[in-house]
C-alpha positions as CSV (number, residue, x, y, z in Angstrom):
1,M,4.4,-28.1,-13.3
2,A,5.5,-26.6,-16.3
3,A,9.0,-26.7,-17.9
4,N,9.7,-23.2,-17.0
5,E,7.4,-23.1,-14.0
6,V,9.3,-23.0,-10.4
7,P,7.8,-22.5,-7.1
8,S,9.5,-20.3,-4.5
9,E,9.2,-20.2,-0.5
10,T,6.1,-20.0,1.0
11,P,3.9,-17.6,1.5
12,S,4.2,-14.9,4.6
13,E,1.3,-15.3,6.9
14,V,-1.0,-12.2,6.7
15,R,0.2,-10.2,10.0
16,G,-5.4,4.1,21.4
17,E,-7.9,4.4,22.0
18,A,-8.6,7.8,20.6
19,R,-9.4,10.8,23.1
20,G,-13.0,12.2,23.7
21,E,-16.0,10.8,23.1
22,T,-16.3,11.0,19.4
23,R,-12.8,9.6,19.2
24,R,-13.9,6.9,21.0
25,R,-16.9,6.2,18.5
26,A,-14.8,6.8,15.7
27,S,-11.8,4.5,17.0
28,R,-14.5,1.8,16.6
29,Y,-14.7,2.7,12.8
30,V,-10.9,1.9,12.3
31,V,-10.9,-1.9,10.9
32,P,-13.8,-1.5,8.1
33,V,-12.4,1.7,7.2
34,A,-9.0,0.8,6.8
35,V,-9.5,-2.0,4.5
36,A,-8.9,1.3,2.1
37,G,-5.5,1.6,3.4
38,V,-4.5,-2.0,3.4
39,A,-5.3,-2.0,-0.3
40,A,-3.7,1.2,-1.2
41,A,-0.3,-0.1,0.9
42,T,-0.3,-2.8,-1.2
43,I,-0.4,-0.8,-4.0
44,G,3.3,1.5,-3.2
45,L,4.9,3.9,-5.1
46,V,4.9,1.9,-8.9
47,P,5.8,3.3,-12.5
48,A,3.0,2.4,-15.9
49,L,2.1,1.7,-19.8
50,A,4.1,0.6,-22.3
51,A,4.8,0.9,-26.2
52,A,3.6,-1.4,-28.7
53,G,5.9,-4.5,-29.8
54,D,6.7,-7.8,-29.0
55,P,10.6,-8.4,-29.5
56,D,12.7,-11.5,-30.7
57,L,14.6,-12.5,-27.3
58,P,16.6,-16.0,-26.6
59,E,14.1,-18.2,-24.4
60,I,14.3,-17.6,-20.4
61,T,13.1,-20.2,-17.6
62,A,11.0,-18.1,-15.2
63,Q,13.7,-19.6,-12.8
64,Q,16.6,-17.7,-14.7
65,L,14.8,-14.6,-15.1
66,I,13.4,-14.1,-11.3
67,E,17.4,-14.6,-10.9
68,K,18.2,-11.7,-13.3
69,I,16.0,-9.9,-11.4
70,A,17.6,-10.6,-8.1
71,G,20.8,-9.9,-9.8
72,S,20.2,-6.4,-11.2
73,E,22.8,-4.2,-10.4
74,T,21.0,-1.2,-11.6
75,Q,21.9,2.0,-9.5
76,T,21.2,4.7,-11.1
77,L,18.2,5.7,-13.6
78,S,15.6,8.6,-14.3
79,G,12.3,8.2,-16.3
80,T,9.1,9.1,-17.0
81,F,6.0,6.7,-15.9
82,K,2.5,6.4,-15.1
83,V,0.6,5.0,-13.0
84,S,-3.3,4.0,-12.9
85,T,-4.8,2.1,-10.2
86,D,-8.8,1.0,-9.9
87,L,-9.4,-0.4,-6.5
88,G,-13.0,0.1,-6.8
89,L,-12.9,2.1,-4.0
90,P,-14.4,5.6,-3.6
91,A,-12.7,8.7,-3.8
92,L,-10.1,8.3,-0.9
93,G,-9.6,12.0,0.1
94,G,-12.6,11.6,2.8
95,L,-10.8,8.6,4.0
96,A,-7.6,10.4,4.9
97,S,-9.2,13.7,6.4
98,G,-11.7,11.3,8.2
99,L,-8.3,9.0,9.9
100,G,-6.2,12.2,10.8
101,G,-8.9,13.4,12.7
102,L,-8.1,10.3,15.3
103,G,-5.1,11.2,16.0
104,G,-5.6,15.0,16.9
105,D,-4.4,17.4,15.3
106,G,-2.5,15.9,12.6
107,A,0.3,16.6,9.9
108,S,-0.1,20.8,9.3
109,S,1.4,20.7,6.2
110,T,0.3,19.6,2.7
111,A,3.5,18.8,1.7
112,D,3.8,15.7,4.0
113,P,4.4,12.9,2.3
114,A,2.1,10.7,4.1
115,Q,-1.0,12.5,3.1
116,K,0.3,13.2,-0.4
117,L,0.9,10.1,-1.6
118,T,-2.7,8.7,-0.5
119,E,-3.6,10.3,-4.0
120,L,-1.7,7.4,-5.9
121,A,-3.9,4.9,-4.5
122,S,-6.6,6.0,-6.9
123,G,-6.5,7.2,-10.6
124,T,-4.3,7.8,-12.9
125,H,-1.2,9.6,-12.4
126,T,2.4,11.0,-14.0
127,L,5.3,11.0,-12.3
128,R,9.3,11.5,-12.9
129,L,11.7,9.3,-10.9
130,A,15.2,10.1,-10.7
131,A,17.6,7.5,-8.5
132,D,21.6,7.8,-7.8
133,G,22.2,4.5,-5.5
134,P,20.7,4.2,-2.0
135,E,21.0,7.8,-0.5
136,R,19.7,9.7,-3.8
137,Q,16.4,10.0,-4.5
138,K,13.6,12.2,-6.3
139,L,9.9,11.6,-7.0
140,T,8.0,14.0,-9.1
141,L,4.1,13.9,-9.0
142,L,2.9,16.2,-12.1
143,D,-0.7,17.6,-11.9
144,G,-1.3,20.0,-14.5
145,S,1.2,23.1,-14.1
146,D,1.6,21.9,-9.9
147,E,4.0,19.7,-9.3
148,Y,4.6,17.8,-5.7
149,S,8.2,16.8,-5.2
150,L,9.9,13.5,-2.9
151,I,13.4,14.1,-2.6
152,H,15.9,12.2,-0.5
153,N,19.4,13.4,-0.4
154,G,21.8,11.8,2.2
155,D,20.4,12.5,5.8
156,D,17.2,14.8,4.5
157,V,14.2,14.0,3.0
158,W,12.7,17.1,1.5
159,A,8.7,17.1,0.2
160,Y,7.6,20.6,-1.7
161,D,3.7,21.3,-3.1
162,S,3.9,23.7,-5.8
163,K,0.2,24.3,-5.1
164,S,0.5,25.3,-1.6
165,N,3.8,26.5,-1.6
166,E,4.7,24.9,1.4
167,V,7.6,22.3,2.3
168,F,8.1,19.5,4.3
169,H,11.9,18.5,5.5
170,E,12.9,15.8,8.1
171,K,16.8,14.9,9.0
172,G,17.9,11.7,10.2
173,A,17.0,9.5,6.8
174,S,20.1,7.6,7.0
175,E,20.0,6.9,10.9
176,G,18.8,4.9,13.0
177,P,15.7,2.1,12.5
178,D,13.6,4.3,10.5
179,A,16.0,4.5,7.9
180,E,16.2,1.0,7.2
181,R,12.1,0.5,7.5
182,K,10.1,0.2,4.4
183,E,6.3,1.0,4.5
184,L,5.9,0.8,0.8
185,P,8.0,-0.1,-2.6
186,A,9.6,2.6,-4.0
187,T,10.3,1.5,-7.3
188,P,9.1,-1.1,-9.8
189,K,11.9,-4.0,-8.6
190,E,11.1,-3.4,-5.0
191,L,7.4,-4.0,-5.8
192,A,8.1,-6.9,-8.0
193,D,10.4,-8.3,-4.9
194,E,7.7,-8.4,-2.7
195,V,5.1,-10.0,-5.3
196,L,7.9,-12.8,-5.4
197,K,8.6,-13.2,-1.8
198,A,4.6,-14.2,-1.8
199,A,5.4,-17.3,-4.1
200,G,5.2,-20.6,-3.3
201,D,3.9,-24.2,-3.9
202,T,0.5,-22.3,-4.1
203,T,1.7,-20.2,-7.1
204,S,2.5,-20.4,-10.7
205,I,5.3,-18.5,-12.2
206,T,5.7,-18.2,-16.0
207,V,7.6,-16.5,-18.6
208,D,5.0,-15.4,-21.1
209,G,6.7,-13.8,-24.0
210,T,8.4,-10.5,-24.7
211,A,7.3,-6.9,-24.7
212,K,8.5,-3.5,-25.6
213,V,8.7,-1.1,-22.6
214,A,9.5,2.5,-23.1
215,G,11.5,1.6,-25.8
216,R,13.4,-1.5,-24.1
217,D,13.1,-5.2,-24.7
218,A,11.6,-6.7,-21.8
219,Y,10.4,-10.9,-20.7
220,Q,7.0,-11.2,-19.2
221,L,7.0,-12.8,-15.9
222,V,3.2,-14.1,-15.1
223,I,2.5,-14.7,-11.4
224,K,-0.8,-16.7,-11.0
225,P,-2.7,-18.0,-7.9
226,K,-3.3,-21.8,-8.1
227,Q,-5.9,-21.4,-5.5
228,A,-9.7,-20.8,-5.9
229,G,-10.8,-18.1,-4.1
230,S,-8.7,-15.0,-4.0
231,T,-9.3,-11.9,-6.2
232,V,-5.9,-12.3,-7.9
233,A,-6.4,-13.2,-11.1
234,S,-2.6,-12.7,-12.0
235,V,0.7,-10.1,-11.7
236,K,2.5,-9.8,-14.6
237,I,6.2,-8.1,-14.6
238,A,7.8,-7.0,-17.7
239,V,11.6,-7.0,-17.1
240,D,14.4,-5.7,-18.9
241,A,16.1,-8.2,-21.0
242,A,19.4,-6.5,-20.8
243,N,19.6,-5.7,-17.1
244,G,17.2,-7.2,-15.3
245,T,15.1,-4.3,-14.3
246,P,11.5,-4.0,-13.5
247,L,9.9,-1.9,-16.0
248,K,6.2,-2.5,-16.0
249,F,4.1,-4.3,-13.2
250,T,0.0,-4.9,-13.9
251,L,-1.7,-6.8,-11.0
252,S,-5.1,-7.9,-12.5
253,S,-8.5,-9.0,-10.2
254,V,-10.6,-12.4,-11.0
255,E,-13.3,-9.4,-11.4
256,G,-12.0,-8.4,-14.9
257,G,-12.0,-5.0,-16.2
258,K,-9.4,-2.6,-15.6
259,P,-6.3,-3.8,-13.6
260,V,-6.0,-3.0,-9.8
261,V,-2.6,-1.3,-10.7
262,D,-0.8,-1.2,-14.3
263,A,2.4,0.8,-13.8
264,G,5.3,1.4,-16.0
265,F,7.8,3.8,-17.4
266,T,6.9,5.5,-20.5
267,K,10.7,6.6,-20.6
268,V,13.8,5.4,-18.9
269,D,17.2,6.3,-19.1
270,F,19.7,4.0,-16.9
271,A,22.8,6.9,-17.0
272,R,23.6,8.4,-13.3
273,P,21.4,11.5,-13.2
274,D,23.3,14.9,-12.5
275,A,23.5,15.7,-9.0
276,S,21.9,19.2,-8.9
277,V,18.6,17.1,-9.4
278,F,18.5,15.9,-5.7
279,A,19.5,19.9,-4.7
280,F,17.1,21.4,-2.9
281,E,16.5,25.0,-1.6
282,A,12.7,26.5,-0.4
283,P,11.2,29.1,-2.2
284,K,11.5,32.4,-0.8
285,G,8.0,32.7,1.0
286,A,7.2,28.8,1.7
287,K,5.8,27.5,4.5
288,V,8.1,25.5,6.3
289,T,7.4,22.3,8.3
290,E,9.9,20.3,10.4
291,G,8.7,16.7,10.7
292,A,10.8,15.8,13.2
293,E,9.0,18.9,15.3
294,E,5.9,18.3,14.5
295,A,6.3,14.7,15.9
296,A,7.5,16.2,19.1
297,K,5.3,18.4,19.8
298,P,3.0,17.6,23.3
299,E,-0.4,17.5,22.6
300,K,-2.6,19.5,25.2
301,L,-4.3,16.6,27.2
302,P,-7.8,17.3,29.4
303,E,-7.5,18.5,32.8
304,N,-6.4,15.8,35.5
305,F,-5.8,13.2,32.3
306,E,-2.7,11.7,33.8
307,K,-4.4,11.5,37.2
308,E,-7.6,9.6,35.8
309,F,-5.3,7.7,33.5
310,G,-3.1,6.1,35.7
311,K,-5.5,4.9,38.2
312,D,-6.0,1.5,36.5
313,F,-3.4,1.8,33.8
314,E,-1.4,-1.5,34.1
315,K,-4.8,-3.8,35.1
316,E,-6.4,-2.5,32.4
317,F,-3.9,-1.7,29.6
318,G,-2.1,-5.5,30.3
319,K,-5.9,-7.1,30.0
320,G,-6.7,-5.4,26.7
321,F,-3.6,-6.6,25.2
322,E,-3.7,-9.9,26.8
323,D,-7.6,-10.4,25.0
324,F,-6.3,-9.1,21.6
325,G,-3.4,-11.5,21.3
326,K,-6.3,-14.5,22.3
327,G,-8.6,-12.8,19.1
328,L,-6.4,-12.6,16.1
329,N,-5.7,-15.6,14.2
330,V,-4.6,-16.6,10.9
331,I,-6.9,-19.1,8.6
332,G,-5.8,-20.4,5.5
333,E,-2.6,-20.5,3.7
334,G,-1.3,-18.5,0.3
335,W,-3.4,-16.3,-1.7
336,T,-6.5,-17.2,0.3
337,T,-5.1,-16.6,3.8
338,I,-7.4,-14.8,6.0
339,A,-7.0,-12.6,9.3
340,R,-9.8,-13.0,11.1
341,L,-9.8,-10.8,14.5
342,D,-12.7,-11.1,17.3
343,T,-13.0,-7.7,18.6
344,G,-14.9,-9.0,21.9
345,A,-17.9,-6.6,21.3
346,P,-20.7,-6.0,19.0
347,A,-19.8,-4.3,15.6
348,P,-21.3,-0.2,15.8
349,K,-23.6,0.4,13.3
350,T,-23.3,2.8,10.5
351,E,-25.4,5.4,11.7
352,E,-23.9,5.7,14.5
353,A,-20.5,6.4,13.4
354,P,-19.0,9.9,12.9
355,K,-20.4,11.5,9.9
356,E,-16.9,11.8,8.2
357,F,-17.3,8.1,7.5
358,Q,-21.1,7.5,7.2
359,G,-20.8,8.1,3.4
360,L,-17.4,6.0,2.9
361,L,-19.2,3.2,4.8
362,D,-21.9,2.9,3.0
363,S,-20.3,3.4,-0.2
364,F,-18.7,0.0,0.0
365,G,-20.5,-2.1,2.6
366,D,-23.1,-4.6,1.4
367,E,-25.1,-6.4,4.2
368,V,-24.6,-10.2,4.3
369,T,-26.1,-13.5,5.8
370,G,-24.9,-16.7,6.8
371,K,-24.7,-19.4,9.3
372,F,-22.0,-17.3,11.0
373,G,-25.6,-15.1,11.4
374,S,-25.3,-11.1,9.5
375,G,-22.8,-8.3,8.7
376,T,-21.0,-6.4,6.8
377,L,-19.0,-7.1,3.8
378,F,-16.6,-4.2,3.1
379,K,-15.0,-4.9,-0.8
380,T,-12.5,-3.5,-2.9
381,K,-11.4,-5.6,-5.6
382,L,-8.6,-6.6,-4.1
383,V,-8.9,-6.4,-0.3
384,N,-12.4,-7.4,1.1
385,A,-13.1,-7.3,4.8
386,L,-16.3,-9.0,6.7
387,L,-17.4,-7.6,9.8
388,T,-20.2,-9.6,12.1
389,D,-23.1,-8.0,13.6
390,D,-21.1,-10.0,17.2
391,G,-17.8,-8.3,16.5
392,K,-15.8,-10.8,14.1
393,V,-13.4,-9.5,11.4
394,Y,-12.3,-11.7,8.7
395,V,-10.0,-9.6,6.0
396,G,-8.1,-11.0,3.0
397,A,-7.3,-10.7,-0.6
398,V,-10.0,-13.3,-0.8
399,T,-13.6,-13.5,-2.4
400,K,-16.8,-12.8,-0.8
401,D,-17.9,-16.3,-0.8
402,A,-14.6,-17.2,0.9
403,L,-14.9,-14.8,3.8
404,V,-18.3,-15.9,4.0
405,D,-16.9,-19.6,4.3
406,A,-14.8,-18.9,6.9
407,A,-17.0,-17.2,9.3
408,N,-19.6,-20.2,8.7
409,A,-16.8,-22.8,9.3
410,D,-16.1,-20.8,12.6
411,K,-19.7,-21.6,14.0
C-alpha cells in the first residue's frame, strides 16, 4: 500500500403493479429501463470545469485530505458551475415520459423537480448555486434565455420554470422524515462523501498533485478500484486547500473517452449570500401547483375495483412479497458487486413492449449468450444490466463480461 493510500470501510452492498392491460405490460419493462435511472441517480446535482495551473502546496496524505473534507465548516457559498454528463445513453426525454405514464396522471407541472432535474443526466449544463446553511439553498439551471430555479427557504420549497411560466410549491421541507431523506447529493461535498463511503480494501485512495479550480488552490484526491471488472476507472475530487470544500468531481469509465461526469465550479465565493437571493414570489399569471395537493389527489379507480381487488388481496399480496424476497441476492463485493433478482417469469420480448419503450430498449440493449442461455444486456458507461430470457436480472457498475460470468456461475 502506498504511503499516502488509506483504506476505508467496507463498501455498502448494492440495495404495483399498474392498472389496465397496457400498464401491466409496461411494468414488466421497468427493470431494464430503470438502468438509465440508476445511472442518473448516481450523478446527483453536482458542479464542473477547472482553470489551468498547478499550485505549489505543502504535501498532504490521503488520510489528512479526507479529514480536511470531513472537517470542512463551509456553510455559505455562491457560484457558477458546469456539469457535463456522458452515460452513453440515448436521450432520456422519452424515458421520463414513459415511466411517468406508469403511475397515472403524473405531475401536472413542468416545474416539478422530479421531472426537470432528469435533464442533468445527459449533456452539458450551466448552473448557479447559492447556499446559506441547511435552511436556505438555491439552484438555477440556465438554458439560453430560459431559467429553471429550485429554491429551499425554511419550510418552503419553490421551483419555477420561466419557459412555461409554471411554479411548483411544497411546504414542510424542514419537517418529518421526508426532510431528512436525501435521494440525490446536492453539492460537490455531498457527492464526494458518497464516493468516500464506498471505499474499502477493494479501493485505492491517493493524493495526486494539485490543481487550480475556479481561481482557488486545490489538492487532487484520486480514488480507483483495485478489482478488475468494474466500469469505474477512477474518481478524482479537487479539494479546496484552504477550507476542505470539494470544488470539482470527475468520474471516468474504463471505456475511456469523455468522463461519465465532469463537474466543478467555474466561479465560487464563500461569503454569505444576501437573504433576498432565497426570496421567491410567483410571477403574475404563472400557474402554481401545490405539491402536497397533487400527491393527495385520489385517482379514479375502475368500477368495482375495491371489491374485486380485495378478494384474494391478503393471500396474493403476501405471497408476492415472499417470493420477491427470495429472488433478490447480492453477488461479489466492493466495486464489482452485482445485484441478482429472479423475477420468476420469462423475460418479455422487446416487440411486446409499449411503443414508448421499444425505441429506448433497442437503442441500448444487446443480445448476449453464455452457459446461462441467452438474454439482453442493457448498457451504459457506468451501470450495466443483464436480463436473461428465463427472467433473471443481474445489475451492477461492472463490465459485460462480469455480468455474463455471474450468470454462468448460477448454472
